PADOTOR-709567 format. One record per residue (C-alpha): residue number from 1; x, y, z. Coordinates in nm, 4 decimals, decimal comma. Layout:
<recs>
nr: NUM&X: X&Y: Y&Z: Z $
...
</recs>
This chain:
<recs>
nr: 1&X: 0,0784&Y: -4,5227&Z: 0,1729 $
nr: 2&X: 0,0330&Y: -4,1572&Z: 0,0656 $
nr: 3&X: 0,3365&Y: -3,8647&Z: 0,0558 $
nr: 4&X: 0,2997&Y: -3,5168&Z: 0,0512 $
nr: 5&X: 0,5530&Y: -3,3075&Z: -0,1311 $
nr: 6&X: 0,5345&Y: -2,9721&Z: 0,0254 $
nr: 7&X: 0,6895&Y: -2,7089&Z: -0,1480 $
nr: 8&X: 0,8666&Y: -2,6981&Z: 0,1966 $
nr: 9&X: 0,9092&Y: -3,0268&Z: 0,2187 $
nr: 10&X: 1,0875&Y: -3,0364&Z: -0,1884 $
nr: 11&X: 1,2955&Y: -2,7833&Z: -0,0021 $
nr: 12&X: 1,4430&Y: -2,9992&Z: 0,2206 $
nr: 13&X: 1,4695&Y: -3,3144&Z: -0,0278 $
nr: 14&X: 1,6606&Y: -3,0633&Z: -0,2454 $
nr: 15&X: 1,9408&Y: -2,9137&Z: -0,0066 $
nr: 16&X: 1,9666&Y: -3,2527&Z: 0,1342 $
nr: 17&X: 2,0685&Y: -3,3734&Z: -0,2031 $
nr: 18&X: 2,2605&Y: -3,0398&Z: -0,2710 $
nr: 19&X: 2,4700&Y: -3,0325&Z: 0,0521 $
nr: 20&X: 2,5450&Y: -3,4596&Z: 0,0396 $
nr: 21&X: 2,8846&Y: -3,5424&Z: 0,0267 $
nr: 22&X: 3,0162&Y: -3,5735&Z: -0,4093 $
nr: 23&X: 3,2384&Y: -3,9333&Z: -0,5107 $
nr: 24&X: 3,6105&Y: -3,8521&Z: -0,4301 $
nr: 25&X: 3,7151&Y: -3,5770&Z: -0,6102 $
nr: 26&X: 3,9963&Y: -3,5749&Z: -0,8327 $
nr: 27&X: 4,1118&Y: -3,2583&Z: -1,0448 $
nr: 28&X: 4,2470&Y: -2,8607&Z: -0,9217 $
nr: 29&X: 3,9940&Y: -2,6811&Z: -0,6983 $
nr: 30&X: 3,9706&Y: -2,3187&Z: -0,6255 $
nr: 31&X: 3,7063&Y: -2,1329&Z: -0,4363 $
nr: 32&X: 3,5681&Y: -1,7704&Z: -0,6302 $
nr: 33&X: 3,4450&Y: -1,4954&Z: -0,4904 $
nr: 34&X: 3,1948&Y: -1,2764&Z: -0,7223 $
nr: 35&X: 3,1102&Y: -0,9736&Z: -0,6167 $
nr: 36&X: 2,8845&Y: -0,7351&Z: -0,8459 $
nr: 37&X: 2,7508&Y: -0,3838&Z: -0,7822 $
nr: 38&X: 2,6240&Y: -0,0179&Z: -0,9281 $
nr: 39&X: 2,8588&Y: 0,1166&Z: -0,7069 $
nr: 40&X: 3,1148&Y: -0,0333&Z: -0,9267 $
nr: 41&X: 2,9748&Y: 0,2279&Z: -1,1611 $
nr: 42&X: 2,9472&Y: 0,5184&Z: -0,9921 $
nr: 43&X: 2,4708&Y: 0,4583&Z: -1,0479 $
nr: 44&X: 2,2328&Y: 0,3638&Z: -0,7506 $
nr: 45&X: 1,9165&Y: 0,1878&Z: -0,7841 $
nr: 46&X: 1,7438&Y: 0,1038&Z: -1,0871 $
nr: 47&X: 1,6765&Y: -0,2746&Z: -1,1910 $
nr: 48&X: 1,9473&Y: -0,5239&Z: -1,0847 $
nr: 49&X: 2,1878&Y: -0,2862&Z: -0,8663 $
nr: 50&X: 2,3858&Y: -0,5504&Z: -0,6368 $
nr: 51&X: 2,4606&Y: -0,9568&Z: -0,6646 $
nr: 52&X: 2,6973&Y: -1,1806&Z: -0,4423 $
nr: 53&X: 2,8202&Y: -1,5045&Z: -0,5625 $
nr: 54&X: 3,0936&Y: -1,7427&Z: -0,2609 $
nr: 55&X: 3,1876&Y: -2,0830&Z: -0,5083 $
nr: 56&X: 3,3382&Y: -2,3690&Z: -0,5089 $
nr: 57&X: 3,4969&Y: -2,4680&Z: -0,8531 $
nr: 58&X: 3,6525&Y: -2,8210&Z: -0,9871 $
nr: 59&X: 3,8164&Y: -2,8618&Z: -1,3376 $
nr: 60&X: 4,0285&Y: -3,0922&Z: -1,5070 $
nr: 61&X: 4,3482&Y: -3,1485&Z: -1,4461 $
nr: 62&X: 4,6344&Y: -3,1513&Z: -1,7018 $
nr: 63&X: 4,5775&Y: -3,5078&Z: -1,8303 $
nr: 64&X: 4,2480&Y: -3,6207&Z: -1,6704 $
nr: 65&X: 3,9604&Y: -3,6223&Z: -1,9332 $
nr: 66&X: 3,6740&Y: -3,5939&Z: -1,6489 $
nr: 67&X: 3,6134&Y: -3,5238&Z: -1,2720 $
nr: 68&X: 3,3295&Y: -3,6636&Z: -1,0539 $
nr: 69&X: 2,9986&Y: -3,4923&Z: -1,0919 $
nr: 70&X: 2,7801&Y: -3,3790&Z: -0,8314 $
nr: 71&X: 2,4826&Y: -3,4908&Z: -0,6575 $
nr: 72&X: 2,1313&Y: -3,4214&Z: -0,8198 $
nr: 73&X: 2,3271&Y: -3,2713&Z: -1,0992 $
nr: 74&X: 2,5516&Y: -3,5581&Z: -1,2141 $
nr: 75&X: 2,2283&Y: -3,7767&Z: -1,2302 $
nr: 76&X: 2,0717&Y: -3,5116&Z: -1,4668 $
nr: 77&X: 2,2835&Y: -3,4063&Z: -1,6632 $
nr: 78&X: 2,2603&Y: -3,7075&Z: -1,8579 $
nr: 79&X: 1,8873&Y: -3,7015&Z: -1,8962 $
nr: 80&X: 1,9560&Y: -3,3272&Z: -2,0601 $
nr: 81&X: 2,2622&Y: -3,4131&Z: -2,2872 $
nr: 82&X: 2,5515&Y: -3,3417&Z: -2,1476 $
nr: 83&X: 2,8374&Y: -3,5774&Z: -2,0987 $
nr: 84&X: 3,1385&Y: -3,6187&Z: -1,7901 $
nr: 85&X: 3,2057&Y: -3,3140&Z: -1,6015 $
nr: 86&X: 3,5598&Y: -3,1227&Z: -1,6836 $
nr: 87&X: 3,4190&Y: -2,8533&Z: -1,4508 $
nr: 88&X: 3,1710&Y: -2,7948&Z: -1,1578 $
nr: 89&X: 3,0853&Y: -2,5133&Z: -0,9270 $
nr: 90&X: 2,8180&Y: -2,5213&Z: -0,6189 $
nr: 91&X: 2,8230&Y: -2,1923&Z: -0,4859 $
nr: 92&X: 2,5912&Y: -1,9609&Z: -0,2797 $
nr: 93&X: 2,4363&Y: -1,6622&Z: -0,4536 $
nr: 94&X: 2,1958&Y: -1,3537&Z: -0,3545 $
nr: 95&X: 2,0868&Y: -1,0636&Z: -0,5502 $
nr: 96&X: 1,9405&Y: -0,7546&Z: -0,5107 $
nr: 97&X: 1,6894&Y: -0,5762&Z: -0,7472 $
nr: 98&X: 1,5406&Y: -0,2250&Z: -0,6498 $
nr: 99&X: 1,3728&Y: 0,0551&Z: -0,8022 $
nr: 100&X: 1,5395&Y: 0,3923&Z: -0,8597 $
nr: 101&X: 1,4375&Y: 0,6341&Z: -0,6340 $
nr: 102&X: 1,6046&Y: 0,4646&Z: -0,3081 $
nr: 103&X: 1,4224&Y: 0,7723&Z: -0,0279 $
nr: 104&X: 1,0353&Y: 0,6378&Z: -0,1108 $
nr: 105&X: 0,8923&Y: 0,4207&Z: 0,0855 $
nr: 106&X: 0,6630&Y: 0,3050&Z: -0,1392 $
nr: 107&X: 0,8285&Y: 0,2889&Z: -0,4535 $
nr: 108&X: 0,6727&Y: 0,4501&Z: -0,7983 $
nr: 109&X: 0,4257&Y: 0,1366&Z: -0,8814 $
nr: 110&X: 0,5864&Y: 0,1553&Z: -1,2512 $
nr: 111&X: 0,9126&Y: 0,1410&Z: -1,1818 $
nr: 112&X: 1,0904&Y: -0,2384&Z: -1,0882 $
nr: 113&X: 1,0066&Y: -0,3463&Z: -0,7547 $
nr: 114&X: 1,2213&Y: -0,4373&Z: -0,4653 $
nr: 115&X: 1,3420&Y: -0,7855&Z: -0,4662 $
nr: 116&X: 1,5807&Y: -1,0046&Z: -0,2985 $
nr: 117&X: 1,6798&Y: -1,3809&Z: -0,3690 $
nr: 118&X: 1,9507&Y: -1,6172&Z: -0,1874 $
nr: 119&X: 2,0284&Y: -1,9529&Z: -0,3611 $
nr: 120&X: 2,2648&Y: -2,2481&Z: -0,3258 $
nr: 121&X: 2,3714&Y: -2,3004&Z: -0,7436 $
nr: 122&X: 2,5057&Y: -2,6828&Z: -0,7892 $
nr: 123&X: 2,6068&Y: -2,7149&Z: -1,2310 $
nr: 124&X: 2,8422&Y: -2,9187&Z: -1,4155 $
nr: 125&X: 3,0149&Y: -2,8289&Z: -1,7729 $
nr: 126&X: 3,1282&Y: -3,0819&Z: -2,0543 $
nr: 127&X: 3,3333&Y: -3,0097&Z: -2,2850 $
nr: 128&X: 3,4155&Y: -3,1850&Z: -2,5944 $
nr: 129&X: 3,6337&Y: -3,0907&Z: -2,8751 $
nr: 130&X: 3,5433&Y: -2,7329&Z: -2,8724 $
nr: 131&X: 3,1644&Y: -2,7694&Z: -2,7843 $
nr: 132&X: 3,0715&Y: -2,7267&Z: -2,4254 $
nr: 133&X: 2,7014&Y: -2,8303&Z: -2,2628 $
nr: 134&X: 2,5725&Y: -2,6805&Z: -1,9063 $
nr: 135&X: 2,3021&Y: -2,8007&Z: -1,6647 $
nr: 136&X: 2,3001&Y: -2,5894&Z: -1,3450 $
nr: 137&X: 2,0641&Y: -2,5863&Z: -1,0457 $
nr: 138&X: 1,9065&Y: -2,3277&Z: -0,8203 $
nr: 139&X: 1,7100&Y: -2,3547&Z: -0,5000 $
nr: 140&X: 1,6568&Y: -2,1260&Z: -0,2250 $
nr: 141&X: 1,4519&Y: -1,8236&Z: -0,0735 $
nr: 142&X: 1,3019&Y: -1,5135&Z: -0,2478 $
nr: 143&X: 1,1332&Y: -1,2820&Z: -0,0278 $
nr: 144&X: 1,3021&Y: -1,1002&Z: 0,3089 $
nr: 145&X: 1,4280&Y: -1,4235&Z: 0,4606 $
nr: 146&X: 1,7309&Y: -1,3431&Z: 0,1977 $
nr: 147&X: 1,8792&Y: -1,1341&Z: 0,3845 $
nr: 148&X: 1,9045&Y: -0,8841&Z: 0,0598 $
nr: 149&X: 1,7276&Y: -0,5676&Z: 0,3275 $
nr: 150&X: 2,0415&Y: -0,6025&Z: 0,5766 $
nr: 151&X: 2,2969&Y: -0,7074&Z: 0,2784 $
nr: 152&X: 2,1900&Y: -0,3492&Z: 0,0974 $
nr: 153&X: 2,1475&Y: -0,1359&Z: 0,3918 $
nr: 154&X: 2,4901&Y: -0,2537&Z: 0,5337 $
nr: 155&X: 2,6638&Y: -0,1951&Z: 0,1579 $
nr: 156&X: 2,5263&Y: 0,1436&Z: 0,1271 $
nr: 157&X: 2,6734&Y: 0,2672&Z: 0,4738 $
nr: 158&X: 2,9744&Y: 0,1350&Z: 0,4301 $
nr: 159&X: 3,0541&Y: 0,3423&Z: 0,0982 $
nr: 160&X: 2,8889&Y: 0,6230&Z: 0,1831 $
nr: 161&X: 2,5730&Y: 0,5737&Z: -0,0024 $
nr: 162&X: 2,1967&Y: 0,6489&Z: 0,0568 $
nr: 163&X: 2,0266&Y: 0,4153&Z: 0,2435 $
nr: 164&X: 1,7397&Y: 0,2185&Z: 0,0794 $
nr: 165&X: 1,3460&Y: 0,3337&Z: 0,2574 $
nr: 166&X: 1,1537&Y: 0,0576&Z: 0,0846 $
nr: 167&X: 1,2287&Y: -0,2718&Z: 0,1239 $
nr: 168&X: 0,9258&Y: -0,3045&Z: 0,3413 $
nr: 169&X: 0,7710&Y: -0,3236&Z: 0,0244 $
nr: 170&X: 0,8236&Y: -0,6618&Z: -0,1080 $
nr: 171&X: 0,6905&Y: -0,9043&Z: -0,1578 $
nr: 172&X: 0,6275&Y: -1,2292&Z: 0,0937 $
nr: 173&X: 0,8854&Y: -1,5602&Z: 0,1623 $
nr: 174&X: 0,8699&Y: -1,7175&Z: -0,1591 $
nr: 175&X: 1,0393&Y: -2,0717&Z: -0,2413 $
nr: 176&X: 1,2948&Y: -2,0319&Z: -0,5038 $
nr: 177&X: 1,3782&Y: -2,2550&Z: -0,7991 $
nr: 178&X: 1,5368&Y: -2,3142&Z: -1,1065 $
nr: 179&X: 1,7398&Y: -2,5600&Z: -1,3961 $
nr: 180&X: 1,9127&Y: -2,4217&Z: -1,6787 $
nr: 181&X: 2,0808&Y: -2,5856&Z: -1,9879 $
nr: 182&X: 2,3087&Y: -2,4077&Z: -2,2170 $
nr: 183&X: 2,5511&Y: -2,5180&Z: -2,5359 $
nr: 184&X: 2,8543&Y: -2,3141&Z: -2,6564 $
nr: 185&X: 3,1055&Y: -2,3152&Z: -2,8864 $
nr: 186&X: 3,4646&Y: -2,2169&Z: -2,9319 $
nr: 187&X: 3,6672&Y: -2,0676&Z: -3,2347 $
nr: 188&X: 4,0241&Y: -1,9016&Z: -3,2447 $
nr: 189&X: 4,3554&Y: -2,0350&Z: -3,1093 $
nr: 190&X: 4,4865&Y: -2,2084&Z: -2,8025 $
nr: 191&X: 4,6517&Y: -1,8941&Z: -2,6510 $
nr: 192&X: 4,8688&Y: -2,1213&Z: -2,4982 $
nr: 193&X: 5,2334&Y: -2,0585&Z: -2,6248 $
nr: 194&X: 5,2051&Y: -1,6526&Z: -2,7126 $
nr: 195&X: 4,8673&Y: -1,4558&Z: -2,6959 $
nr: 196&X: 4,5747&Y: -1,5405&Z: -2,9084 $
nr: 197&X: 4,2132&Y: -1,4354&Z: -2,9260 $
nr: 198&X: 3,9054&Y: -1,7067&Z: -2,9773 $
nr: 199&X: 3,5208&Y: -1,6236&Z: -2,9551 $
nr: 200&X: 3,2544&Y: -1,8124&Z: -2,7905 $
nr: 201&X: 2,8727&Y: -1,8655&Z: -2,8646 $
nr: 202&X: 2,6647&Y: -1,9661&Z: -2,6219 $
nr: 203&X: 2,2880&Y: -2,0419&Z: -2,6549 $
nr: 204&X: 2,0193&Y: -2,1770&Z: -2,4242 $
nr: 205&X: 1,7741&Y: -2,0846&Z: -2,1011 $
nr: 206&X: 1,7361&Y: -2,0728&Z: -1,7509 $
nr: 207&X: 1,3307&Y: -2,1796&Z: -1,6517 $
nr: 208&X: 1,2334&Y: -2,0783&Z: -1,2944 $
nr: 209&X: 0,9842&Y: -1,8508&Z: -1,0610 $
nr: 210&X: 1,2784&Y: -1,6045&Z: -1,0278 $
nr: 211&X: 1,3203&Y: -1,5705&Z: -1,3600 $
nr: 212&X: 1,2241&Y: -1,8144&Z: -1,7331 $
nr: 213&X: 1,4347&Y: -1,6937&Z: -2,0072 $
nr: 214&X: 1,6264&Y: -1,7787&Z: -2,3593 $
nr: 215&X: 1,8982&Y: -1,6036&Z: -2,5254 $
nr: 216&X: 2,2474&Y: -1,6528&Z: -2,6999 $
nr: 217&X: 2,5519&Y: -1,4382&Z: -2,6038 $
nr: 218&X: 2,8835&Y: -1,3876&Z: -2,7897 $
nr: 219&X: 3,2504&Y: -1,3398&Z: -2,5644 $
nr: 220&X: 3,5455&Y: -1,2372&Z: -2,7390 $
nr: 221&X: 3,8753&Y: -1,3285&Z: -2,6152 $
nr: 222&X: 4,2580&Y: -1,2332&Z: -2,6389 $
nr: 223&X: 4,5414&Y: -1,3000&Z: -2,4235 $
nr: 224&X: 4,6617&Y: -1,6953&Z: -2,3080 $
nr: 225&X: 4,5898&Y: -1,9426&Z: -2,1518 $
nr: 226&X: 4,2302&Y: -1,9275&Z: -2,3314 $
nr: 227&X: 4,1551&Y: -2,3175&Z: -2,3952 $
nr: 228&X: 4,1721&Y: -2,4405&Z: -2,0527 $
nr: 229&X: 4,0258&Y: -2,1391&Z: -1,9364 $
nr: 230&X: 3,7163&Y: -2,2432&Z: -2,2077 $
nr: 231&X: 3,4796&Y: -2,3938&Z: -1,9153 $
nr: 232&X: 3,5615&Y: -2,1397&Z: -1,6822 $
nr: 233&X: 3,4297&Y: -1,9010&Z: -1,9302 $
nr: 234&X: 3,0793&Y: -1,9484&Z: -1,9943 $
nr: 235&X: 2,7783&Y: -1,8099&Z: -1,9210 $
nr: 236&X: 2,6440&Y: -1,9762&Z: -1,5673 $
nr: 237&X: 2,4165&Y: -1,8368&Z: -1,3690 $
nr: 238&X: 2,2133&Y: -1,6140&Z: -1,4978 $
nr: 239&X: 2,4219&Y: -1,3271&Z: -1,4539 $
nr: 240&X: 2,7158&Y: -1,4997&Z: -1,3752 $
nr: 241&X: 2,8798&Y: -1,3965&Z: -1,7070 $
nr: 242&X: 3,2173&Y: -1,3271&Z: -1,5834 $
nr: 243&X: 3,5342&Y: -1,5535&Z: -1,8295 $
nr: 244&X: 3,7330&Y: -1,7073&Z: -1,4875 $
nr: 245&X: 4,1505&Y: -1,6975&Z: -1,5770 $
nr: 246&X: 4,2524&Y: -2,0983&Z: -1,4856 $
nr: 247&X: 4,6095&Y: -2,0643&Z: -1,3670 $
nr: 248&X: 4,8348&Y: -1,8168&Z: -1,4977 $
nr: 249&X: 4,8043&Y: -1,5278&Z: -1,7737 $
nr: 250&X: 4,6089&Y: -1,2666&Z: -1,8825 $
nr: 251&X: 4,3584&Y: -1,1733&Z: -2,1297 $
nr: 252&X: 4,1297&Y: -0,9312&Z: -2,2610 $
nr: 253&X: 3,7411&Y: -0,9687&Z: -2,3280 $
nr: 254&X: 3,4395&Y: -0,8066&Z: -2,4939 $
nr: 255&X: 3,1085&Y: -0,9549&Z: -2,4846 $
nr: 256&X: 2,7197&Y: -0,9812&Z: -2,5433 $
nr: 257&X: 2,4531&Y: -1,0485&Z: -2,3780 $
nr: 258&X: 2,0721&Y: -1,1230&Z: -2,5676 $
nr: 259&X: 1,7739&Y: -1,3058&Z: -2,4023 $
nr: 260&X: 1,4395&Y: -1,2785&Z: -2,4476 $
nr: 261&X: 1,2132&Y: -1,3180&Z: -2,0841 $
nr: 262&X: 0,9195&Y: -1,4707&Z: -2,0389 $
nr: 263&X: 0,9091&Y: -1,4091&Z: -1,6237 $
nr: 264&X: 1,0776&Y: -1,2273&Z: -1,3257 $
nr: 265&X: 0,9659&Y: -1,2893&Z: -0,9900 $
nr: 266&X: 0,7187&Y: -0,9522&Z: -0,8524 $
nr: 267&X: 0,7234&Y: -0,7766&Z: -1,2435 $
nr: 268&X: 0,4375&Y: -0,7971&Z: -1,5101 $
nr: 269&X: 0,2336&Y: -1,1318&Z: -1,4373 $
nr: 270&X: 0,4720&Y: -1,2499&Z: -1,2034 $
nr: 271&X: 0,3960&Y: -0,9580&Z: -0,9866 $
nr: 272&X: 0,3269&Y: -0,9652&Z: -0,5993 $
nr: 273&X: 0,0065&Y: -0,9073&Z: -0,3948 $
nr: 274&X: -0,0580&Y: -0,5109&Z: -0,4018 $
nr: 275&X: 0,2707&Y: -0,4927&Z: -0,5836 $
nr: 276&X: 0,2926&Y: -0,2693&Z: -0,8610 $
nr: 277&X: 0,1489&Y: -0,2196&Z: -1,2167 $
nr: 278&X: 0,4715&Y: -0,2295&Z: -1,4168 $
nr: 279&X: 0,5396&Y: -0,4092&Z: -1,6962 $
nr: 280&X: 0,8234&Y: -0,6571&Z: -1,7837 $
nr: 281&X: 1,0842&Y: -0,5646&Z: -2,0316 $
nr: 282&X: 1,0807&Y: -0,8367&Z: -2,2489 $
nr: 283&X: 1,4140&Y: -0,7745&Z: -2,4686 $
nr: 284&X: 1,7211&Y: -0,7752&Z: -2,2218 $
nr: 285&X: 2,0570&Y: -0,7099&Z: -2,4016 $
nr: 286&X: 2,3845&Y: -0,6875&Z: -2,1042 $
nr: 287&X: 2,7374&Y: -0,5535&Z: -2,3214 $
nr: 288&X: 3,0486&Y: -0,6087&Z: -2,0916 $
nr: 289&X: 3,3832&Y: -0,5764&Z: -2,0962 $
nr: 290&X: 3,6779&Y: -0,6754&Z: -1,9025 $
nr: 291&X: 3,9865&Y: -0,8187&Z: -1,8588 $
nr: 292&X: 4,1146&Y: -1,0942&Z: -1,6765 $
nr: 293&X: 4,4932&Y: -1,1781&Z: -1,4864 $
nr: 294&X: 4,5991&Y: -1,5013&Z: -1,3624 $
nr: 295&X: 4,9192&Y: -1,5930&Z: -1,1117 $
nr: 296&X: 4,9869&Y: -1,9332&Z: -0,9998 $
nr: 297&X: 4,8071&Y: -1,9141&Z: -0,6759 $
nr: 298&X: 4,5021&Y: -1,6990&Z: -0,7879 $
nr: 299&X: 4,3131&Y: -1,5273&Z: -1,0873 $
nr: 300&X: 4,1258&Y: -1,1719&Z: -1,1097 $
nr: 301&X: 3,8691&Y: -1,0466&Z: -1,3612 $
nr: 302&X: 3,7163&Y: -0,7319&Z: -1,2880 $
nr: 303&X: 3,4602&Y: -0,5752&Z: -1,6382 $
nr: 304&X: 3,2199&Y: -0,3050&Z: -1,5962 $
nr: 305&X: 2,8556&Y: -0,3434&Z: -1,7703 $
nr: 306&X: 2,5552&Y: -0,1931&Z: -1,9434 $
nr: 307&X: 2,1978&Y: -0,3905&Z: -1,8652 $
nr: 308&X: 1,8429&Y: -0,2950&Z: -2,0488 $
nr: 309&X: 1,6262&Y: -0,1794&Z: -1,7563 $
nr: 310&X: 1,4014&Y: -0,4521&Z: -1,6238 $
nr: 311&X: 1,1213&Y: -0,2713&Z: -1,7236 $
nr: 312&X: 0,9398&Y: -0,0740&Z: -2,0023 $
nr: 313&X: 0,8846&Y: 0,2645&Z: -1,8128 $
nr: 314&X: 1,2460&Y: 0,3847&Z: -1,8321 $
nr: 315&X: 1,4564&Y: 0,3054&Z: -2,1666 $
nr: 316&X: 1,7913&Y: 0,4621&Z: -1,9374 $
nr: 317&X: 2,0495&Y: 0,1316&Z: -1,9514 $
nr: 318&X: 2,1693&Y: 0,0001&Z: -1,5943 $
nr: 319&X: 2,5280&Y: 0,0533&Z: -1,5344 $
nr: 320&X: 2,7456&Y: -0,1858&Z: -1,2796 $
nr: 321&X: 3,0614&Y: -0,2964&Z: -1,2088 $
nr: 322&X: 3,1814&Y: -0,6782&Z: -1,1366 $
nr: 323&X: 3,4603&Y: -0,8026&Z: -0,9650 $
nr: 324&X: 3,5802&Y: -1,1952&Z: -0,9244 $
nr: 325&X: 3,8435&Y: -1,3623&Z: -0,7647 $
nr: 326&X: 3,9733&Y: -1,6793&Z: -0,7617 $
nr: 327&X: 4,2479&Y: -1,8861&Z: -0,5728 $
nr: 328&X: 4,3252&Y: -2,2327&Z: -0,5020 $
nr: 329&X: 4,1446&Y: -2,4714&Z: -0,2699 $
</recs>
């Protein structure tokens, strides 16, 4: 009997696997909300403008060496050289990309297009000594079904910003699939008994129809709780690059991420039918500076970020802020 695995059937299978119950879960459990928006930096429109992620995080308790992996990711990890999980992440994310001029119903064809995406993500981090391995999967939808138009319109109404007029120009609904694999290295003091400093270097890439890229990043931290928060300070899920503090303490951080971008939905060779002529900027960089503060029952991280434009028609960098709130779950 021949079974045809269409994109719709494939998406249903992956959704069921990602949402299926995990084995008995040990370790510490947290709920994290990340909000990224250009309104934090008073910068409207022009490339990546907004993103929100709600994530369930699990990490090892003191004295533990590993926790139960998530379905699918746990099966994939050994094939990609990723060991037992010390941290897992299950998330729901939505992002929005827009042109600079939000008042035009027909956007400038040479500027970034309107792109909305909504996806489920599942990831795993393994750490041996000071070397970390990260693997992640994404499945979702791009296009009107992502709800990006409604989200951005509501946000702009709440903050009194300009109403975006060009969402009718975004491409059709498309299945979103992606996989990422990174490796991280950490050098420096623990920062457990008092303030310390460390450096984290991460290299790897992501492959998918939202974005495919390869690159590296470096993050410098100064403060307390550095070693324990190492797995939660690694780059995951595209722009989710804000270090999260696990437990009480504080640290300040600064980082630089550089990528070679091979494709991006709606731009260049990956543009939709009847879309503009914007060309993708292949070399991308994001600079970040922020602070993380933790109490026994919650932690918060805030940063300001400066990113390269997505398209070659402009050289102006994009500024936005990122806020992450994490509570026990």
